[in-house]
Structures are given as C-alpha cells and as structure tokens.
FIKOL-849647 format. One record per residue: residue number from 1; x, y negated, z negated of N, C-alpha, C in turn. Coordinates in Angstrom, 1 decimal. Layout:
R_NUM_X_Y_Z_X_Y_Z_X_Y_Z .
...
//
This chain:
R_1_-107.3_76.8_156.7_-108.1_75.7_157.3_-109.5_76.0_157.4 .
R_2_-110.5_75.5_157.2_-111.9_75.9_157.7_-112.5_75.7_159.0 .
R_3_-112.6_77.0_159.3_-112.9_76.9_160.9_-114.5_76.9_160.8 .
R_4_-114.8_76.2_162.1_-116.0_75.9_162.5_-116.8_77.2_163.2 .
R_5_-117.8_77.4_163.2_-119.0_78.8_163.1_-118.9_78.6_164.5 .
R_6_-118.5_77.9_165.9_-118.7_78.0_166.6_-117.3_78.8_167.1 .
R_7_-116.2_78.9_166.4_-115.0_79.3_166.8_-115.2_81.0_165.9 .
R_8_-115.8_80.9_164.3_-115.9_81.9_164.4_-117.2_83.3_165.1 .
R_9_-117.9_82.6_165.5_-118.5_83.4_166.9_-117.8_83.2_167.8 .
R_10_-117.0_82.5_168.2_-116.2_83.4_169.2_-115.7_84.5_169.4 .
R_11_-115.1_84.7_168.1_-113.9_85.7_167.7_-114.6_86.6_167.0 .
R_12_-116.1_86.9_167.1_-116.8_88.0_166.3_-116.6_89.1_167.2 .
R_13_-116.5_89.3_168.8_-116.2_90.6_169.3_-114.9_91.0_169.0 .
R_14_-113.6_90.6_168.0_-112.6_90.7_168.4_-111.8_90.5_166.8 .
R_15_-112.3_91.8_166.1_-112.8_91.8_164.7_-110.9_91.4_164.3 .
R_16_-109.9_92.0_165.2_-108.7_92.1_164.5_-108.3_90.5_164.4 .
R_17_-108.6_89.7_165.7_-107.9_88.4_165.7_-108.9_87.8_164.9 .
R_18_-110.0_88.0_164.5_-110.9_86.9_163.9_-110.3_86.6_162.2 .
R_19_-109.6_87.7_161.8_-109.2_88.3_161.0_-108.0_87.4_160.2 .
R_20_-107.6_86.9_161.5_-106.6_86.0_161.3_-106.9_84.5_161.5 .
R_21_-107.7_83.7_162.0_-108.0_82.8_161.7_-108.1_82.0_160.6 .
R_22_-107.9_82.6_159.7_-108.3_81.8_158.3_-106.6_81.2_157.8 .
R_23_-106.0_81.7_158.5_-105.1_81.1_158.2_-104.1_80.0_159.2 .
R_24_-104.6_80.0_160.2_-104.4_79.1_161.4_-104.3_77.8_160.9 .
R_25_-103.5_76.9_162.0_-103.4_75.6_161.5_-104.3_75.1_162.2 .
R_26_-104.3_75.7_163.7_-105.1_74.8_164.8_-106.4_75.2_164.7 .
R_27_-107.4_74.1_165.1_-109.0_74.5_164.9_-109.0_74.6_166.6 .
R_28_-109.3_76.0_167.3_-109.5_75.8_168.6_-111.1_75.7_169.0 .
R_29_-110.9_74.8_170.4_-112.5_74.9_170.9_-112.7_76.1_171.6 .
R_30_-114.2_76.7_171.3_-114.2_77.8_172.0_-113.7_78.3_173.1 .
R_31_-114.0_76.9_173.9_-113.9_77.0_175.7_-112.4_76.5_176.1 .
R_32_-111.7_76.7_174.7_-110.1_75.5_175.2_-109.4_76.1_176.3 .
R_33_-109.8_77.0_176.9_-108.8_77.8_177.9_-109.9_77.5_179.2 .
R_34_-111.1_77.3_179.0_-112.2_77.3_180.6_-111.5_76.5_181.4 .
R_35_-111.9_77.9_182.5_-111.3_77.1_184.3_-110.3_77.7_184.3 .
R_36_-108.9_77.8_183.4_-107.7_78.0_183.5_-107.5_79.6_184.1 .
R_37_-106.5_79.4_184.7_-106.2_81.3_185.6_-105.1_81.7_184.6 .
R_38_-104.5_82.4_183.9_-103.3_82.8_183.3_-102.9_84.3_183.6 .
R_39_-101.5_84.2_184.2_-101.2_85.5_184.2_-100.0_86.2_182.9 .
R_40_-100.4_87.4_183.2_-99.6_88.0_182.0_-99.2_89.6_182.4 .
R_41_-97.5_89.6_182.4_-97.1_91.3_182.3_-96.9_91.7_181.2 .
R_42_-97.1_92.9_181.6_-97.1_93.5_180.3_-98.6_93.8_180.0 .
R_43_-99.9_93.6_180.3_-100.6_93.2_179.4_-101.6_94.6_179.3 .
R_44_-100.8_96.0_179.6_-101.8_97.0_179.0_-101.6_97.0_177.5 .
R_45_-100.3_96.7_177.1_-99.9_97.2_175.2_-99.7_95.6_174.9 .
R_46_-99.6_96.0_173.7_-99.0_95.2_172.5_-99.2_93.8_172.4 .
R_47_-98.3_92.8_172.5_-98.2_91.5_172.6_-98.8_90.8_173.7 .
R_48_-99.1_91.5_175.2_-99.8_91.5_176.4_-101.1_91.5_176.7 .
R_49_-101.5_92.7_175.9_-102.8_92.5_175.2_-103.6_92.0_174.8 .
R_50_-103.1_91.7_173.8_-103.7_90.7_173.0_-103.7_89.3_173.1 .
R_51_-102.7_88.7_174.0_-102.7_87.6_174.5_-103.7_87.4_175.8 .
R_52_-103.7_88.6_176.7_-104.9_88.7_177.6_-106.1_88.7_176.5 .
R_53_-106.3_89.5_176.0_-107.6_89.1_175.3_-107.6_88.3_174.7 .
R_54_-107.0_87.4_174.1_-107.1_86.0_173.0_-107.4_84.8_174.5 .
R_55_-106.5_84.5_175.8_-107.0_83.6_176.2_-108.7_83.8_177.2 .
R_56_-108.9_85.3_177.2_-110.3_85.6_178.2_-111.3_85.2_176.8 .
R_57_-110.9_85.1_175.6_-112.1_84.8_174.5_-112.1_83.6_174.6 .
R_58_-110.8_82.4_174.8_-111.4_81.4_174.7_-111.2_80.6_175.8 .
R_59_-111.9_81.4_177.1_-112.5_80.6_178.8_-111.2_81.0_179.3 .
R_60_-110.1_81.5_179.4_-109.6_81.9_180.7_-109.9_82.8_181.4 .
R_61_-109.8_82.9_183.2_-109.4_84.2_183.9_-108.2_84.5_183.7 .
R_62_-107.9_85.8_183.4_-106.3_86.6_183.1_-106.0_87.5_184.3 .
R_63_-105.0_86.9_184.8_-104.7_88.4_185.9_-103.6_89.6_185.4 .
R_64_-103.8_90.5_184.8_-103.2_91.7_184.3_-102.5_92.2_184.9 .
R_65_-101.1_92.2_184.7_-100.2_93.0_185.5_-99.5_93.5_184.1 .
R_66_-99.4_94.9_185.2_-98.8_95.9_184.0_-98.4_97.2_185.3 .
R_67_-97.8_98.1_184.3_-97.1_99.2_185.0_-98.2_100.4_185.2 .
R_68_-98.9_100.7_184.3_-99.4_101.6_183.8_-101.4_101.5_184.2 .
R_69_-101.5_101.5_185.0_-103.1_100.9_185.5_-104.2_101.4_184.3 .
R_70_-104.0_103.2_184.0_-105.4_103.3_183.3_-105.2_102.5_181.6 .
R_71_-103.9_101.7_181.3_-104.0_100.5_180.7_-104.4_99.4_180.6 .
R_72_-104.0_99.0_181.7_-104.8_98.1_182.4_-106.3_97.7_182.8 .
R_73_-106.4_99.0_182.9_-108.3_98.8_183.1_-108.9_98.9_181.6 .
R_74_-108.2_99.6_180.3_-108.7_99.8_179.3_-109.1_98.3_178.8 .
R_75_-108.2_97.2_179.0_-108.0_95.7_178.9_-108.7_95.2_179.7 .
R_76_-109.1_95.1_180.3_-110.5_95.0_181.7_-111.7_95.0_181.4 .
R_77_-111.5_96.3_181.0_-113.0_96.6_180.6_-113.4_95.8_179.1 .
R_78_-112.2_96.0_178.4_-112.6_94.7_177.0_-113.6_93.4_177.3 .
R_79_-112.3_93.0_178.7_-112.2_91.3_178.8_-114.1_91.3_179.3 .
R_80_-114.3_92.2_180.0_-115.6_92.0_181.4_-116.8_92.6_180.0 .
R_81_-116.4_93.2_178.6_-118.0_93.5_177.8_-118.0_92.3_177.0 .
R_82_-117.0_91.7_176.7_-116.5_91.1_175.8_-116.8_89.3_175.9 .
R_83_-116.5_89.0_177.0_-116.3_87.7_177.6_-116.9_87.2_179.0 .
R_84_-117.1_86.3_179.6_-117.6_85.8_180.6_-116.6_85.3_181.6 .
R_85_-115.4_85.9_181.0_-114.3_85.2_182.3_-113.7_86.5_183.6 .
R_86_-113.4_86.1_184.7_-113.0_86.8_185.5_-111.5_87.4_185.4 .
R_87_-111.6_89.1_185.2_-110.7_89.5_184.8_-109.9_90.2_186.3 .
R_88_-108.5_90.0_186.4_-108.4_90.9_188.1_-107.0_91.7_187.3 .
R_89_-107.0_93.2_188.0_-105.8_93.8_187.4_-104.5_94.5_188.6 .
R_90_-103.2_93.9_188.3_-102.8_94.2_189.1_-101.9_95.0_188.9 .
R_91_-101.3_96.2_189.3_-100.8_97.2_188.9_-99.5_97.2_189.2 .
R_92_-98.0_97.1_189.1_-96.9_96.7_189.3_-95.9_97.3_188.3 .
R_93_-94.7_97.8_188.7_-93.6_97.9_187.7_-92.4_97.3_188.3 .
R_94_-92.6_96.2_187.3_-91.5_95.2_187.5_-90.0_95.6_188.1 .
R_95_-89.9_96.7_187.7_-88.4_97.8_188.6_-88.5_97.6_189.8 .
R_96_-89.6_97.5_190.2_-89.5_98.0_192.0_-90.5_96.2_192.2 .
R_97_-90.1_95.2_191.6_-90.9_94.2_192.3_-89.8_93.8_193.5 .
R_98_-90.5_92.8_194.7_-90.0_92.3_195.5_-90.5_91.8_196.0 .
R_99_-89.7_90.6_197.1_-90.4_89.3_197.8_-91.6_89.4_198.2 .
R_100_-91.9_90.3_198.8_-93.4_90.4_199.7_-94.2_90.7_198.4 .
R_101_-93.9_91.6_197.5_-94.9_91.8_196.5_-95.1_90.4_195.8 .
R_102_-94.7_89.6_195.5_-95.2_88.5_194.8_-95.2_87.7_196.2 .
R_103_-94.8_87.5_196.8_-95.6_86.9_197.9_-97.4_87.0_198.0 .
R_104_-97.5_87.9_198.5_-98.7_88.6_198.2_-99.4_88.4_197.1 .
R_105_-98.8_88.3_195.9_-99.9_88.0_194.2_-99.9_86.9_194.8 .
R_106_-98.8_85.5_194.9_-99.2_84.5_195.1_-100.1_83.8_196.1 .
R_107_-100.6_84.7_197.4_-101.4_84.1_198.2_-102.8_84.5_198.0 .
R_108_-102.9_85.6_197.1_-103.6_86.6_196.5_-104.7_85.3_195.0 .
R_109_-103.5_84.6_194.4_-104.1_83.9_193.2_-104.6_82.6_194.1 .
R_110_-104.0_82.1_195.2_-104.3_80.7_196.2_-105.1_81.5_196.3 .
R_111_-105.5_82.4_197.1_-107.1_82.5_197.6_-108.5_82.6_196.5 .
R_112_-108.1_83.1_195.4_-109.4_83.3_194.7_-109.3_82.7_193.2 .
R_113_-108.4_81.9_193.1_-107.9_81.0_192.0_-107.3_79.8_192.4 .
R_114_-106.9_79.2_193.4_-106.6_77.5_193.8_-105.3_77.5_193.3 .
R_115_-104.9_77.9_192.3_-104.0_77.8_191.2_-103.4_78.4_190.1 .
R_116_-102.2_78.2_189.6_-101.9_78.9_187.5_-101.6_78.0_186.9 .
R_117_-102.4_78.3_186.0_-102.1_77.4_185.1_-101.2_78.1_183.8 .
R_118_-101.0_79.9_183.5_-100.4_80.2_182.9_-99.4_81.3_183.4 .
R_119_-98.3_81.4_182.9_-97.9_82.4_183.4_-97.0_83.0_181.8 .
R_120_-97.0_84.4_181.2_-96.5_85.1_180.2_-95.5_86.0_180.6 .
R_121_-94.9_86.2_180.4_-93.3_86.9_181.1_-93.5_88.1_179.3 .
R_122_-93.9_89.5_179.6_-94.0_89.8_178.5_-93.4_91.0_178.2 .
R_123_-93.5_91.4_179.5_-93.1_93.0_180.2_-91.6_92.9_179.8 .
R_124_-91.2_94.0_179.1_-90.0_94.3_178.5_-89.4_95.6_179.4 .
R_125_-88.2_96.0_179.4_-87.5_97.3_179.3_-86.2_97.2_178.2 .
R_126_-86.4_98.3_177.2_-85.3_98.3_176.3_-84.4_99.0_176.8 .
R_127_-84.4_100.2_177.0_-83.2_100.8_178.0_-82.2_101.7_176.8 .
R_128_-81.3_102.1_176.8_-81.0_103.2_175.7_-79.9_102.2_174.6 .
R_129_-80.2_102.5_173.3_-79.1_101.9_172.1_-77.7_102.6_172.4 .
R_130_-77.2_102.3_173.0_-75.6_103.1_173.2_-74.7_102.0_173.5 .
R_131_-73.1_102.4_173.3_-72.1_101.0_173.2_-72.1_100.8_174.8 .
R_132_-71.6_99.9_174.5_-70.9_99.6_176.7_-70.2_100.5_176.7 .
R_133_-69.4_101.0_176.5_-68.7_101.6_177.0_-68.8_102.9_177.7 .
R_134_-70.3_103.2_176.4_-71.0_104.8_177.5_-72.5_104.4_178.2 .
R_135_-72.6_103.2_178.5_-74.0_102.6_178.5_-73.7_102.5_180.3 .
R_136_-74.9_104.1_180.8_-75.2_104.2_182.3_-75.8_102.9_183.3 .
R_137_-74.6_103.0_184.1_-74.5_101.9_185.2_-76.2_102.0_185.5 .
R_138_-76.9_102.9_186.0_-78.5_102.7_186.8_-79.1_102.3_185.7 .
R_139_-79.1_102.8_184.4_-79.8_102.0_183.6_-79.7_100.4_183.4 .
R_140_-78.3_100.0_183.5_-78.2_98.8_183.0_-79.0_98.1_184.3 .
R_141_-78.6_98.2_185.7_-79.6_97.7_186.2_-81.1_97.8_186.3 .
R_142_-81.5_98.8_186.4_-83.3_98.7_185.5_-83.8_97.6_184.5 .
R_143_-83.2_97.3_183.4_-83.3_96.8_182.3_-83.2_95.3_182.7 .
R_144_-82.3_95.2_183.5_-81.5_93.2_183.8_-82.8_93.2_185.0 .
R_145_-83.1_93.7_185.9_-83.9_94.0_187.2_-85.8_93.3_186.7 .
R_146_-85.9_94.2_185.3_-87.0_94.2_184.6_-87.3_93.0_183.9 .
R_147_-86.0_92.7_183.1_-86.5_91.9_182.1_-86.3_90.2_182.3 .
R_148_-84.8_90.0_183.7_-84.7_88.8_184.1_-84.8_88.6_185.9 .
R_149_-84.2_89.7_186.1_-84.4_89.5_188.0_-86.1_89.0_188.4 .
R_150_-87.0_89.9_188.0_-88.6_89.9_187.8_-88.9_88.6_187.7 .
R_151_-88.5_88.2_186.2_-88.9_87.0_185.4_-88.6_85.6_186.8 .
R_152_-87.6_85.8_187.0_-86.7_84.7_187.9_-87.8_85.0_189.4 .
R_153_-88.2_85.8_189.9_-88.4_86.4_191.0_-90.3_85.9_191.0 .
R_154_-90.7_86.0_189.6_-92.4_85.8_189.3_-92.5_84.1_189.2 .
R_155_-91.3_83.2_188.8_-91.2_82.0_188.5_-91.0_81.5_189.5 .
R_156_-89.9_81.8_190.6_-89.5_81.2_191.9_-91.2_81.4_192.6 .
R_157_-91.6_82.6_193.3_-92.8_82.9_193.9_-94.3_82.1_193.3 .
R_158_-94.1_82.0_192.3_-95.6_81.4_191.6_-95.6_79.7_191.1 .
R_159_-94.1_79.1_191.6_-94.1_78.3_191.3_-94.9_76.9_191.9 .
R_160_-95.3_77.0_193.3_-96.2_76.2_193.9_-97.4_76.3_193.0 .
R_161_-98.2_77.4_192.7_-99.1_77.6_192.3_-99.6_77.0_190.5 .
R_162_-98.3_77.3_190.2_-97.7_76.5_188.8_-98.4_74.8_189.1 .
R_163_-97.2_74.1_189.7_-97.1_73.2_190.1_-98.3_72.1_190.4 .
R_164_-99.5_73.1_191.2_-100.8_72.7_191.7_-101.2_72.7_189.9 .
R_165_-101.3_72.6_188.7_-102.0_72.7_187.8_-101.6_71.2_186.8 .
R_166_-102.4_70.6_186.0_-102.0_69.5_185.5_-101.4_69.7_183.7 .
R_167_-101.9_70.9_183.5_-100.9_71.4_182.6_-100.4_72.8_182.9 .
R_168_-99.7_72.9_183.2_-99.3_74.5_183.5_-98.4_74.8_182.3 .
R_169_-98.3_76.2_182.0_-97.2_76.6_180.6_-97.2_77.9_180.9 .
R_170_-95.5_78.2_181.0_-94.9_79.3_181.4_-94.3_80.0_179.7 .
R_171_-94.5_81.4_179.5_-93.8_81.8_178.1_-92.9_82.5_178.6 .
R_172_-91.6_82.6_178.1_-90.7_83.6_178.4_-90.4_84.7_177.0 .
R_173_-91.0_85.5_177.0_-91.0_86.0_175.6_-89.7_87.0_175.3 .
R_174_-89.2_87.0_174.2_-87.6_87.0_174.1_-86.8_87.7_173.0 .
R_175_-85.6_88.1_172.2_-85.7_88.8_171.3_-84.7_87.9_170.2 .
R_176_-84.5_88.6_169.6_-83.6_87.9_168.5_-81.6_88.4_168.6 .
R_177_-81.8_89.4_169.5_-80.9_89.9_170.1_-80.6_89.2_171.5 .
R_178_-81.1_88.2_171.6_-81.1_87.5_172.9_-80.6_85.9_172.6 .
R_179_-80.2_85.6_171.3_-80.0_84.7_170.6_-79.1_84.7_169.9 .
R_180_-78.5_86.2_169.3_-77.3_86.2_168.4_-77.1_87.7_169.0 .
R_181_-76.3_88.5_169.8_-76.1_89.7_169.9_-76.1_90.6_168.5 .
R_182_-76.2_91.8_168.6_-75.7_93.1_167.9_-75.1_94.4_168.6 .
R_183_-74.4_95.1_168.0_-74.0_95.9_168.5_-75.0_97.3_168.8 .
R_184_-75.3_97.8_170.0_-75.4_98.8_170.9_-76.8_98.2_171.3 .
R_185_-77.1_97.1_171.4_-78.5_96.6_172.1_-77.9_96.6_173.6 .
R_186_-77.0_96.6_174.2_-76.5_96.8_175.4_-77.5_95.9_176.4 .
R_187_-77.8_96.1_177.6_-78.4_95.4_178.5_-79.5_94.9_178.1 .
R_188_-80.5_95.4_176.9_-81.4_94.5_176.5_-80.9_93.6_176.2 .
R_189_-80.2_93.0_175.1_-79.9_91.8_174.7_-79.1_91.1_175.6 .
R_190_-77.9_91.8_176.4_-78.0_90.9_177.4_-78.8_90.2_178.5 .
R_191_-80.0_90.9_179.3_-81.1_90.6_179.7_-81.7_89.4_178.6 .
R_192_-81.8_89.7_178.0_-82.6_88.3_176.7_-81.8_87.0_176.4 .
R_193_-80.4_87.4_176.7_-79.5_86.3_176.9_-80.0_85.4_178.5 .
R_194_-80.1_85.9_179.1_-79.9_85.6_180.2_-81.3_84.7_180.6 .
R_195_-82.8_85.8_179.7_-83.8_84.9_180.0_-83.6_83.5_179.3 .
R_196_-83.1_83.4_177.9_-82.9_82.5_177.2_-82.4_81.5_178.1 .
R_197_-81.3_81.7_179.0_-80.7_80.8_180.0_-81.7_79.9_181.1 .
R_198_-82.5_80.9_181.4_-83.8_81.0_182.5_-84.3_80.0_182.1 .
R_199_-85.1_80.1_180.6_-86.0_79.1_180.4_-85.4_77.7_180.1 .
R_200_-83.9_77.8_179.9_-83.4_76.4_179.7_-83.5_75.7_180.9 .
R_201_-83.0_76.9_182.1_-83.1_76.0_183.2_-84.1_75.7_183.9 .
R_202_-85.5_76.1_183.8_-86.8_76.1_184.2_-87.0_75.0_183.7 .
R_203_-87.2_74.7_182.3_-87.5_73.5_181.1_-86.8_72.3_181.9 .
R_204_-85.4_72.0_182.2_-85.1_71.1_182.6_-85.1_70.5_184.2 .
R_205_-85.2_71.6_184.8_-86.1_71.4_186.3_-87.3_70.8_186.5 .
R_206_-88.3_71.2_185.6_-89.4_70.6_185.9_-89.7_69.6_184.6 .
R_207_-88.8_69.5_183.9_-89.1_68.0_182.4_-89.5_67.1_182.9 .
R_208_-89.0_66.3_184.0_-89.2_64.9_184.8_-90.9_65.1_185.4 .
R_209_-91.5_66.0_185.9_-92.6_66.2_186.3_-93.4_66.1_185.6 .
R_210_-93.5_66.7_184.5_-93.7_66.6_183.4_-95.2_67.6_183.0 .
R_211_-95.9_68.6_184.4_-96.6_69.3_183.8_-96.6_70.5_184.3 .
R_212_-95.5_71.2_183.8_-95.3_72.7_183.6_-94.2_72.3_182.8 .
R_213_-94.8_73.2_181.2_-94.4_73.1_179.9_-93.6_74.4_179.8 .
R_214_-92.5_74.5_179.6_-92.0_75.5_179.5_-91.0_76.1_178.0 .
R_215_-91.7_77.4_177.7_-91.0_77.9_176.3_-90.4_78.9_176.6 .
R_216_-89.6_79.3_175.2_-88.5_81.1_174.7_-90.1_81.5_173.7 .
R_217_-90.6_82.5_173.8_-90.3_82.7_172.3_-90.1_84.0_171.7 .
R_218_-89.9_84.1_170.5_-88.7_85.6_169.9_-90.2_85.8_169.2 .
R_219_-90.9_87.3_169.5_-91.8_87.7_168.0_-91.6_88.1_167.0 .
R_220_-90.1_88.6_167.2_-89.4_89.3_165.9_-90.2_90.7_165.5 .
R_221_-89.8_91.6_164.9_-90.4_93.0_164.4_-91.7_92.7_164.1 .
R_222_-92.4_93.6_165.5_-93.8_93.4_165.1_-94.6_94.7_166.1 .
R_223_-95.8_95.3_165.8_-96.2_96.7_165.8_-96.2_96.7_166.7 .
R_224_-95.3_97.2_167.8_-95.8_97.7_169.2_-95.0_98.6_169.7 .
R_225_-95.6_99.3_170.8_-94.9_100.5_170.8_-93.3_100.3_171.6 .
R_226_-92.9_99.1_172.0_-91.7_99.4_171.9_-90.3_98.8_170.9 .
R_227_-91.2_98.5_169.5_-90.7_98.6_168.4_-90.6_99.7_167.7 .
R_228_-91.6_100.6_168.2_-91.4_101.7_167.4_-90.3_102.9_168.4 .
R_229_-90.0_102.9_169.3_-88.4_103.4_170.2_-87.7_102.5_169.6 .
R_230_-87.7_101.2_169.6_-86.2_100.8_169.1_-86.1_101.4_167.2 .
R_231_-87.2_101.3_166.5_-86.9_102.0_165.5_-87.8_102.9_164.9 .
R_232_-87.5_104.2_165.3_-88.8_105.6_165.0_-88.8_105.7_163.7 .
R_233_-88.0_105.5_162.5_-88.2_105.7_161.6_-88.8_104.4_160.6 .
R_234_-88.9_103.3_161.3_-89.7_102.2_160.3_-91.3_102.5_160.3 .
R_235_-91.7_101.9_159.5_-93.0_101.9_158.7_-94.0_100.7_159.5 .
R_236_-94.6_101.2_160.3_-95.2_100.1_161.2_-96.0_99.0_161.0 .
R_237_-96.8_99.6_159.6_-97.4_98.8_158.0_-97.0_97.5_157.9 .
R_238_-95.6_97.9_158.0_-95.2_96.6_157.2_-94.8_95.6_157.8 .
R_239_-95.3_95.6_159.3_-94.6_94.8_160.8_-95.8_93.7_161.0 .
R_240_-95.9_92.4_161.1_-97.1_91.7_162.1_-97.6_92.7_162.9 .
R_241_-99.2_92.0_163.4_-99.3_92.8_164.6_-99.3_91.8_165.8 .
R_242_-99.6_92.2_166.5_-99.5_91.2_167.7_-100.5_90.1_167.8 .
R_243_-101.8_90.8_167.2_-102.9_89.7_166.4_-102.2_88.4_165.7 .
R_244_-101.1_88.6_165.0_-100.7_87.7_164.1_-100.0_86.6_164.4 .
R_245_-99.3_86.9_165.9_-98.9_85.5_166.9_-99.5_85.2_167.7 .
R_246_-101.0_85.3_168.0_-101.6_84.5_169.0_-101.8_83.1_168.7 .
R_247_-102.3_82.8_167.4_-102.3_81.5_167.3_-101.1_80.6_167.9 .
R_248_-99.8_81.4_168.1_-98.8_80.3_168.6_-99.0_80.3_170.2 .
R_249_-99.4_81.7_170.8_-99.4_82.0_171.9_-100.5_80.8_172.3 .
R_250_-101.9_80.6_171.9_-102.8_80.3_172.2_-102.1_78.5_172.0 .
R_251_-101.8_78.0_171.5_-101.4_76.7_171.0_-100.5_76.4_172.1 .
R_252_-99.6_77.1_172.7_-99.0_76.7_173.4_-99.4_76.5_175.0 .
R_253_-100.7_77.2_175.1_-101.4_77.5_176.3_-102.2_76.7_176.7 .
R_254_-102.8_75.4_175.1_-104.1_74.4_175.4_-103.4_73.3_175.4 .
R_255_-104.1_72.0_176.0_-104.0_71.2_176.0_-104.2_70.3_174.6 .
R_256_-104.3_69.2_174.5_-104.5_68.5_173.2_-105.7_68.0_172.7 .
R_257_-106.4_68.0_174.2_-108.2_67.5_173.5_-108.6_68.7_173.4 .
R_258_-107.9_70.1_173.4_-108.9_71.3_173.5_-108.6_71.9_171.5 .
R_259_-108.1_70.7_171.3_-107.3_71.7_169.6_-107.6_70.4_168.6 .
R_260_-107.7_70.7_167.0_-107.7_69.9_166.2_-107.1_70.1_165.4 .
R_261_-107.1_70.0_164.2_-106.4_70.2_162.5_-105.0_69.6_162.7 .
R_262_-104.2_70.9_162.3_-102.6_70.8_161.5_-102.3_70.8_162.8 .
R_263_-102.1_69.7_163.9_-101.3_70.4_165.4_-100.4_70.1_165.2 .
R_264_-99.8_71.2_166.0_-98.0_71.1_166.2_-97.9_70.5_167.5 .
R_265_-97.0_69.8_167.8_-96.3_69.3_168.8_-94.7_70.2_169.5 .
R_266_-95.3_70.7_170.7_-93.8_71.5_171.4_-93.3_70.3_171.8 .
R_267_-92.1_71.2_172.4_-91.1_70.0_173.2_-90.8_71.1_174.5 .
R_268_-90.8_70.9_175.7_-90.8_71.9_176.7_-89.4_72.5_177.2 .
R_269_-89.2_73.8_176.6_-87.9_74.1_176.8_-87.6_74.8_176.0 .
R_270_-88.0_74.7_174.4_-88.2_75.0_173.5_-87.8_76.4_173.1 .
R_271_-87.2_77.0_172.0_-86.9_78.2_171.5_-87.7_78.3_170.1 .
R_272_-89.0_79.4_170.1_-89.5_79.3_169.4_-89.4_80.8_168.7 .
R_273_-89.7_80.9_167.1_-89.9_82.3_166.5_-90.9_82.4_166.0 .
R_274_-91.6_83.3_166.5_-93.1_83.6_165.8_-93.0_84.1_164.2 .
R_275_-91.6_84.9_163.9_-92.0_85.1_162.7_-91.7_83.9_161.3 .
R_276_-91.0_82.8_162.2_-90.7_82.0_161.3_-92.0_80.9_161.7 .
R_277_-93.1_81.1_162.5_-94.6_80.2_162.5_-95.5_81.3_161.9 .
R_278_-95.3_82.3_161.6_-96.5_82.8_160.4_-95.6_82.6_158.9 .
R_279_-94.6_82.6_158.6_-94.3_81.9_157.2_-95.0_80.5_157.0 .
R_280_-94.7_80.2_158.1_-95.4_77.9_157.7_-96.8_77.8_157.6 .
R_281_-97.8_78.8_158.1_-99.1_79.1_158.1_-99.5_80.3_156.9 .
R_282_-98.9_80.9_156.3_-99.5_82.0_155.0_-99.8_81.5_154.0 .
//
C-alpha cells in the first residue's frame, strides 16, 4: 500500500525500517504510540533493539532492559538522537532477577510514568544443544530462569501498572521449538513450551477485564546473534532481519484508532508466526 508522507518522514531516520514499510498492510499514524510507556527486555540486540527503536519512532517512551549496559547505551543514544521520547536504561541480568529488583523496577516506572502500556519479553537464553541425557543441570536452571521464571516475575510484579492502562499489550517472544519440540533443543524448547502455557494462562485471566491484550509471537529464523549461535554455518543473508517483523510488533501494540489500511484484528492469547505474517504481506 502507499504510505503517507507523514509516515515516510517519520521513518527517514531509520532506513532499515523505512525500507520495509512499502510492504506493510497497516498505515500507522506517526504518533501512534505517543504517551505510551513500553518495557522491552533484551533491548540491546536483535528484535529487542529493533522493537525499542520502532516504538520510540512512533512516540513511545521505552524502558530498555538488558544484560549488557554498553549495548543498551547504544540503543538509548540512537533513541535520544532520532526521537523526542524519554528512554530509560535498566541493566539487568534476568538470570539473577529477584522479587526485590522487580519491586524496585515497578516503583520506578510508577514514579516516572504512572503506568505501563506495553511489555515485550524478548530476552532469551539458548543453552547447550545436547541430548537430555547429557544436559548440564545448572544450564537447565539458567535457561528456565531467564526464559520462564523471569517472565512470570515481571508479569506478576508489573501487573498493577499494566492494569492501569486502558490498552496494555504483553508480547511473549516464543519459538517454533516451543510449539513442536525437536531433538537436542533441551531447556530452550521446554522453556518456550512453558512460555506458551504462561501466555495462554495470562490471556485467559485478563480477558474479561479486556484492558490487557496478551500474545505469543514466534519470529522464526531471523538474522540475530542467537540465531547465529544456534546455526553457526547458516548464511544470515538468507534470513529476515528484525526490522522485517516490526509491522507485526507495532500492530500488536497500537489501538485501532491509530491505524488505517488493511487492518488485521488480533485475539488475546493468540499464537502468531512472524514468518507467516511476512508471507502474507510480501
């Protein structure tokens, strides 16, 4: 579809994303997320970095949570340079996340923003790709802590802030091996199965009130550092970039009044496949 000049100008600072907009089904207002506050975990790399930059480009204040401060600072500096939004860095290793840290994070968000309108669970730990019979027990615990327990703790600890929003959105970033397991994917596959269950549970518990929409998104093979770790011999140029998935991540976060064009309706609890989405928009 043909995009408005307002949208084109809005993305001129982000050429990697601007190059994708010509295939978008949705026409987003340039201020579609103005006034919203969105927390992104794993915000220093890959899909986390791309979603943080995309949300900020459409007006959201973004809380950048991640393990490596230098990577978060790079994303923070980009947002400060190219947008008029307020970003915050939260260095945090989810492997060590505890209730006190979540409580302090919630207090800080409440003090600075009042509520939370979006939560993107992007951070993940891959772990070793070995048979269950040889899987290190300590690595299993680390993967489950990062990919499942930390997600539960953030959903629980930030629930009241999400509940204050009229239109909050929680996105759980899943995986194909979390829907159909494959040999040697170990704790990563098990953790993503658990994440899918958590997604369904949280969606069902919030459906009646209707102000929190909950989704799981399977990005599929994407040009990220984790994909490179999992498939070191794969040619990354054959894979979609994180920006290829940003229409979906943006559409989930926007309300209907901020979007026009061939708008897709989503149902809370829905399992979405980003690669399938790309096929329908290409």
